[in-house]
N, CA, C and O atoms as a GROMACS GRO file, in nm:
protein
  344
    1UNK      N    1   6.514   0.725   5.510
    1UNK     CA    2   6.439   0.786   5.616
    1UNK      C    3   6.492   0.927   5.646
    1UNK      O    4   6.414   1.018   5.671
    2UNK      N    5   6.621   0.942   5.644
    2UNK     CA    6   6.680   1.073   5.668
    2UNK      C    7   6.639   1.174   5.562
    2UNK      O    8   6.619   1.291   5.590
    3UNK      N    9   6.629   1.126   5.440
    3UNK     CA   10   6.590   1.213   5.330
    3UNK      C   11   6.448   1.265   5.352
    3UNK      O   12   6.420   1.381   5.323
    4UNK      N   13   6.361   1.183   5.401
    4UNK     CA   14   6.222   1.220   5.425
    4UNK      C   15   6.214   1.330   5.531
    4UNK      O   16   6.136   1.424   5.515
    5UNK      N   17   6.292   1.319   5.637
    5UNK     CA   18   6.292   1.422   5.741
    5UNK      C   19   6.349   1.554   5.690
    5UNK      O   20   6.298   1.661   5.725
    6UNK      N   21   6.453   1.547   5.609
    6UNK     CA   22   6.513   1.668   5.552
    6UNK      C   23   6.413   1.736   5.460
    6UNK      O   24   6.398   1.858   5.461
    7UNK      N   25   6.344   1.655   5.380
    7UNK     CA   26   6.245   1.709   5.288
    7UNK      C   27   6.130   1.775   5.364
    7UNK      O   28   6.086   1.883   5.327
    8UNK      N   29   6.082   1.711   5.469
    8UNK     CA   30   5.974   1.767   5.550
    8UNK      C   31   6.018   1.896   5.616
    8UNK      O   32   5.942   1.992   5.624
    9UNK      N   33   6.141   1.898   5.663
    9UNK     CA   34   6.195   2.018   5.726
    9UNK      C   35   6.201   2.133   5.626
    9UNK      O   36   6.165   2.246   5.659
   10UNK      N   37   6.246   2.105   5.505
   10UNK     CA   38   6.257   2.208   5.402
   10UNK      C   39   6.118   2.260   5.364
   10UNK      O   40   6.100   2.380   5.342
   11UNK      N   41   6.020   2.171   5.355
   11UNK     CA   42   5.884   2.214   5.322
   11UNK      C   43   5.827   2.304   5.431
   11UNK      O   44   5.762   2.404   5.402
   12UNK      N   45   5.852   2.267   5.555
   12UNK     CA   46   5.803   2.348   5.667
   12UNK      C   47   5.868   2.485   5.665
   12UNK      O   48   5.801   2.586   5.687
   13UNK      N   49   5.997   2.487   5.639
   13UNK     CA   50   6.070   2.614   5.633
   13UNK      C   51   6.016   2.700   5.519
   13UNK      O   52   5.997   2.821   5.536
   14UNK      N   53   5.991   2.639   5.403
   14UNK     CA   54   5.938   2.712   5.289
   14UNK      C   55   5.799   2.769   5.318
   14UNK      O   56   5.768   2.883   5.281
   15UNK      N   57   5.716   2.690   5.383
   15UNK     CA   58   5.581   2.737   5.417
   15UNK      C   59   5.587   2.854   5.515
   15UNK      O   60   5.512   2.950   5.501
   16UNK      N   61   5.676   2.845   5.612
   16UNK     CA   62   5.690   2.954   5.708
   16UNK      C   63   5.740   3.081   5.641
   16UNK      O   64   5.692   3.190   5.670
   17UNK      N   65   5.836   3.067   5.552
   17UNK     CA   66   5.891   3.181   5.480
   17UNK      C   67   5.784   3.245   5.393
   17UNK      O   68   5.772   3.368   5.389
   18UNK      N   69   5.705   3.163   5.324
   18UNK     CA   70   5.597   3.216   5.241
   18UNK      C   71   5.494   3.290   5.326
   18UNK      O   72   5.444   3.396   5.285
   19UNK      N   73   5.462   3.236   5.442
   19UNK     CA   74   5.366   3.302   5.532
   19UNK      C   75   5.415   3.437   5.579
   19UNK      O   76   5.339   3.533   5.584
   20UNK      N   77   5.543   3.444   5.614
   20UNK     CA   78   5.600   3.572   5.657
   20UNK      C   79   5.603   3.673   5.542
   20UNK      O   80   5.577   3.791   5.562
   21UNK      N   81   5.634   3.625   5.423
   21UNK     CA   82   5.638   3.712   5.305
   21UNK      C   83   5.498   3.769   5.278
   21UNK      O   84   5.484   3.888   5.250
   22UNK      N   85   5.396   3.684   5.287
   22UNK     CA   86   5.258   3.730   5.265
   22UNK      C   87   5.216   3.829   5.372
   22UNK      O   88   5.149   3.928   5.342
   23UNK      N   89   5.252   3.803   5.496
   23UNK     CA   90   5.217   3.895   5.606
   23UNK      C   91   5.283   4.031   5.586
   23UNK      O   92   5.221   4.134   5.609
   24UNK      N   93   5.407   4.030   5.543
   24UNK     CA   94   5.478   4.156   5.519
   24UNK      C   95   5.414   4.233   5.404
   24UNK      O   96   5.402   4.355   5.410
   25UNK      N   97   5.372   4.163   5.300
   25UNK     CA   98   5.308   4.228   5.186
   25UNK      C   99   5.174   4.290   5.228
   25UNK      O  100   5.141   4.401   5.187
   26UNK      N  101   5.097   4.218   5.310
   26UNK     CA  102   4.969   4.271   5.357
   26UNK      C  103   4.990   4.393   5.446
   26UNK      O  104   4.913   4.490   5.437
   27UNK      N  105   5.091   4.390   5.530
   27UNK     CA  106   5.118   4.505   5.616
   27UNK      C  107   5.159   4.627   5.534
   27UNK      O  108   5.118   4.739   5.563
   28UNK      N  109   5.240   4.605   5.432
   28UNK     CA  110   5.280   4.716   5.346
   28UNK      C  111   5.160   4.775   5.274
   28UNK      O  112   5.148   4.898   5.264
   29UNK      N  113   5.069   4.691   5.224
   29UNK     CA  114   4.947   4.740   5.159
   29UNK      C  115   4.862   4.820   5.258
   29UNK      O  116   4.806   4.923   5.222
   30UNK      N  117   4.852   4.772   5.382
   30UNK     CA  118   4.774   4.841   5.484
   30UNK      C  119   4.834   4.978   5.514
   30UNK      O  120   4.762   5.077   5.527
   31UNK      N  121   4.965   4.984   5.525
   31UNK     CA  122   5.033   5.111   5.552
   31UNK      C  123   5.013   5.209   5.437
   31UNK      O  124   4.992   5.328   5.460
   32UNK      N  125   5.019   5.160   5.314
   32UNK     CA  126   4.997   5.246   5.198
   32UNK      C  127   4.854   5.298   5.196
   32UNK      O  128   4.830   5.415   5.166
   33UNK      N  129   4.758   5.212   5.227
   33UNK     CA  130   4.618   5.254   5.231
   33UNK      C  131   4.597   5.360   5.339
   33UNK      O  132   4.525   5.457   5.316
   34UNK      N  133   4.658   5.342   5.454
   34UNK     CA  134   4.646   5.441   5.562
   34UNK      C  135   4.707   5.574   5.520
   34UNK      O  136   4.653   5.680   5.553
   35UNK      N  137   4.817   5.570   5.450
   35UNK     CA  138   4.881   5.693   5.403
   35UNK      C  139   4.792   5.765   5.302
   35UNK      O  140   4.780   5.888   5.306
   36UNK      N  141   4.731   5.689   5.211
   36UNK     CA  142   4.640   5.751   5.114
   36UNK      C  143   4.520   5.815   5.185
   36UNK      O  144   4.478   5.924   5.147
   37UNK      N  145   4.466   5.749   5.286
   37UNK     CA  146   4.355   5.806   5.362
   37UNK      C  147   4.396   5.934   5.434
   37UNK      O  148   4.320   6.031   5.439
   38UNK      N  149   4.515   5.934   5.489
   38UNK     CA  150   4.566   6.052   5.560
   38UNK      C  151   4.580   6.170   5.462
   38UNK      O  152   4.544   6.283   5.495
   39UNK      N  153   4.633   6.143   5.343
   39UNK     CA  154   4.649   6.249   5.244
   39UNK      C  155   4.514   6.300   5.196
   39UNK      O  156   4.497   6.420   5.175
   40UNK      N  157   4.418   6.210   5.179
   40UNK     CA  158   4.285   6.251   5.136
   40UNK      C  159   4.218   6.338   5.243
   40UNK      O  160   4.149   6.434   5.210
   41UNK      N  161   4.239   6.304   5.368
   41UNK     CA  162   4.183   6.384   5.477
   41UNK      C  163   4.244   6.523   5.479
   41UNK      O  164   4.172   6.622   5.497
   42UNK      N  165   4.374   6.533   5.462
   42UNK     CA  166   4.442   6.662   5.457
   42UNK      C  167   4.388   6.746   5.341
   42UNK      O  168   4.364   6.866   5.356
   43UNK      N  169   4.371   6.683   5.226
   43UNK     CA  170   4.321   6.755   5.108
   43UNK      C  171   4.179   6.804   5.133
   43UNK      O  172   4.144   6.916   5.093
   44UNK      N  173   4.097   6.724   5.197
   44UNK     CA  174   3.960   6.765   5.226
   44UNK      C  175   3.956   6.882   5.322
   44UNK      O  176   3.874   6.973   5.306
   45UNK      N  177   4.044   6.882   5.422
   45UNK     CA  178   4.051   6.996   5.514
   45UNK      C  179   4.087   7.125   5.439
   45UNK      O  180   4.029   7.231   5.464
   46UNK      N  181   4.182   7.113   5.347
   46UNK     CA  182   4.222   7.230   5.269
   46UNK      C  183   4.107   7.277   5.181
   46UNK      O  184   4.084   7.398   5.168
   47UNK      N  185   4.036   7.184   5.120
   47UNK     CA  186   3.922   7.220   5.035
   47UNK      C  187   3.814   7.291   5.117
   47UNK      O  188   3.757   7.390   5.072
   48UNK      N  189   3.785   7.240   5.237
   48UNK     CA  190   3.685   7.303   5.323
   48UNK      C  191   3.727   7.445   5.361
   48UNK      O  192   3.646   7.537   5.359
   49UNK      N  193   3.853   7.462   5.395
   49UNK     CA  194   3.904   7.592   5.435
   49UNK      C  195   3.895   7.691   5.318
   49UNK      O  196   3.853   7.805   5.336
   50UNK      N  197   3.935   7.646   5.200
   50UNK     CA  198   3.932   7.734   5.083
   50UNK      C  199   3.789   7.768   5.041
   50UNK      O  200   3.761   7.880   4.999
   51UNK      N  201   3.698   7.672   5.052
   51UNK     CA  202   3.559   7.699   5.019
   51UNK      C  203   3.501   7.802   5.115
   51UNK      O  204   3.428   7.892   5.074
   52UNK      N  205   3.532   7.788   5.243
   52UNK     CA  206   3.486   7.886   5.341
   52UNK      C  207   3.544   8.024   5.315
   52UNK      O  208   3.474   8.124   5.325
   53UNK      N  209   3.672   8.030   5.281
   53UNK     CA  210   3.737   8.158   5.254
   53UNK      C  211   3.676   8.225   5.131
   53UNK      O  212   3.653   8.346   5.130
   54UNK      N  213   3.649   8.146   5.028
   54UNK     CA  214   3.590   8.201   4.906
   54UNK      C  215   3.450   8.254   4.933
   54UNK      O  216   3.415   8.364   4.890
   55UNK      N  217   3.371   8.175   5.004
   55UNK     CA  218   3.235   8.218   5.037
   55UNK      C  219   3.238   8.344   5.124
   55UNK      O  220   3.162   8.438   5.101
   56UNK      N  221   3.325   8.344   5.223
   56UNK     CA  222   3.337   8.461   5.309
   56UNK      C  223   3.382   8.585   5.234
   56UNK      O  224   3.333   8.695   5.261
   57UNK      N  225   3.473   8.568   5.141
   57UNK     CA  226   3.520   8.682   5.062
   57UNK      C  227   3.408   8.737   4.974
   57UNK      O  228   3.395   8.858   4.959
   58UNK      N  229   3.330   8.649   4.918
   58UNK     CA  230   3.220   8.694   4.832
   58UNK      C  231   3.113   8.766   4.913
   58UNK      O  232   3.061   8.869   4.871
   59UNK      N  233   3.082   8.713   5.030
   59UNK     CA  234   2.983   8.779   5.116
   59UNK      C  235   3.040   8.910   5.169
   59UNK      O  236   2.971   9.012   5.171
   60UNK      N  237   3.165   8.907   5.213
   60UNK     CA  238   3.227   9.028   5.266
   60UNK      C  239   3.244   9.137   5.163
   60UNK      O  240   3.241   9.255   5.197
   61UNK      N  241   3.263   9.099   5.038
   61UNK     CA  242   3.282   9.198   4.932
   61UNK      C  243   3.158   9.284   4.913
   61UNK      O  244   3.167   9.395   4.862
   62UNK      N  245   3.045   9.235   4.954
   62UNK     CA  246   2.922   9.313   4.942
   62UNK      C  247   2.921   9.429   5.041
   62UNK      O  248   2.840   9.521   5.027
   63UNK      N  249   3.008   9.426   5.140
   63UNK     CA  250   3.013   9.530   5.241
   63UNK      C  251   3.130   9.626   5.220
   63UNK      O  252   3.169   9.699   5.311
   64UNK      N  253   3.184   9.628   5.101
   64UNK     CA  254   3.290   9.722   5.070
   64UNK      C  255   3.426   9.656   5.062
   64UNK      O  256   3.439   9.534   5.077
   65UNK      N  257   3.527   9.738   5.038
   65UNK     CA  258   3.662   9.685   5.015
   65UNK      C  259   3.723   9.624   5.140
   65UNK      O  260   3.809   9.537   5.129
   66UNK      N  261   3.681   9.666   5.258
   66UNK     CA  262   3.735   9.611   5.381
   66UNK      C  263   3.670   9.478   5.415
   66UNK      O  264   3.731   9.392   5.477
   67UNK      N  265   3.546   9.461   5.374
   67UNK     CA  266   3.472   9.340   5.408
   67UNK      C  267   3.524   9.214   5.342
   67UNK      O  268   3.513   9.106   5.399
   68UNK      N  269   3.580   9.227   5.223
   68UNK     CA  270   3.629   9.109   5.150
   68UNK      C  271   3.737   9.032   5.225
   68UNK      O  272   3.721   8.912   5.248
   69UNK      N  273   3.846   9.098   5.264
   69UNK     CA  274   3.951   9.026   5.338
   69UNK      C  275   3.903   8.973   5.473
   69UNK      O  276   3.939   8.862   5.513
   70UNK      N  277   3.821   9.052   5.543
   70UNK     CA  278   3.769   9.005   5.671
   70UNK      C  279   3.674   8.887   5.650
   70UNK      O  280   3.676   8.790   5.726
   71UNK      N  281   3.594   8.895   5.548
   71UNK     CA  282   3.503   8.784   5.517
   71UNK      C  283   3.580   8.659   5.480
   71UNK      O  284   3.541   8.548   5.518
   72UNK      N  285   3.690   8.675   5.405
   72UNK     CA  286   3.772   8.561   5.368
   72UNK      C  287   3.834   8.496   5.491
   72UNK      O  288   3.837   8.373   5.503
   73UNK      N  289   3.882   8.579   5.583
   73UNK     CA  290   3.944   8.526   5.705
   73UNK      C  291   3.841   8.453   5.790
   73UNK      O  292   3.866   8.342   5.838
   74UNK      N  293   3.726   8.515   5.809
   74UNK     CA  294   3.621   8.453   5.889
   74UNK      C  295   3.572   8.326   5.821
   74UNK      O  296   3.549   8.224   5.886
   75UNK      N  297   3.555   8.332   5.688
   75UNK     CA  298   3.510   8.214   5.613
   75UNK      C  299   3.609   8.100   5.619
   75UNK      O  300   3.571   7.983   5.626
   76UNK      N  301   3.739   8.133   5.616
   76UNK     CA  302   3.842   8.029   5.624
   76UNK      C  303   3.836   7.958   5.758
   76UNK      O  304   3.845   7.836   5.765
   77UNK      N  305   3.823   8.035   5.864
   77UNK     CA  306   3.813   7.976   5.998
   77UNK      C  307   3.687   7.891   6.009
   77UNK      O  308   3.691   7.780   6.062
   78UNK      N  309   3.576   7.944   5.959
   78UNK     CA  310   3.450   7.869   5.965
   78UNK      C  311   3.458   7.742   5.882
   78UNK      O  312   3.412   7.636   5.925
   79UNK      N  313   3.516   7.751   5.763
   79UNK     CA  314   3.530   7.633   5.678
   79UNK      C  315   3.616   7.527   5.743
   79UNK      O  316   3.584   7.408   5.738
   80UNK      N  317   3.726   7.569   5.805
   80UNK     CA  318   3.814   7.474   5.873
   80UNK      C  319   3.742   7.410   5.991
   80UNK      O  320   3.748   7.288   6.011
   81UNK      N  321   3.673   7.494   6.071
   81UNK     CA  322   3.603   7.443   6.190
   81UNK      C  323   3.494   7.345   6.151
   81UNK      O  324   3.481   7.239   6.212
   82UNK      N  325   3.415   7.379   6.051
   82UNK     CA  326   3.308   7.290   6.007
   82UNK      C  327   3.365   7.162   5.947
   82UNK      O  328   3.307   7.054   5.962
   83UNK      N  329   3.477   7.173   5.879
   83UNK     CA  330   3.543   7.054   5.824
   83UNK      C  331   3.590   6.961   5.933
   83UNK      O  332   3.588   6.839   5.916
   84UNK      N  333   3.633   7.016   6.045
   84UNK     CA  334   3.677   6.934   6.158
   84UNK      C  335   3.559   6.866   6.225
   84UNK      O  336   3.570   6.752   6.272
   85UNK      N  337   3.446   6.934   6.230
   85UNK     CA  338   3.327   6.878   6.295
   85UNK      C  339   3.262   6.768   6.213
   85UNK      O  340   3.213   6.669   6.268
   86UNK      N  341   3.262   6.785   6.083
   86UNK     CA  342   3.193   6.688   5.997
   86UNK      C  343   3.295   6.614   5.919
   86UNK      O  344   3.260   6.526   5.840
   0.00000   0.00000   0.00000
């Protein structure tokens, strides 16, 4: 009878340990997924800013040598702002 109780106790302990191990693995996967999403969001913001700067520089270049840098600056701000909104 004592052996049966010890065996049941060990099984319960093993099940609890397995459950905690699985929970920890799921949490780690969730944290990794959140980190990947955060990095993707940062990359998208940079892409939006650079696209705006490029477009602004091209449009500004049509107004002479001074327009290009100003257009790039305005386009970068616009690209960043629009990226934040959408």
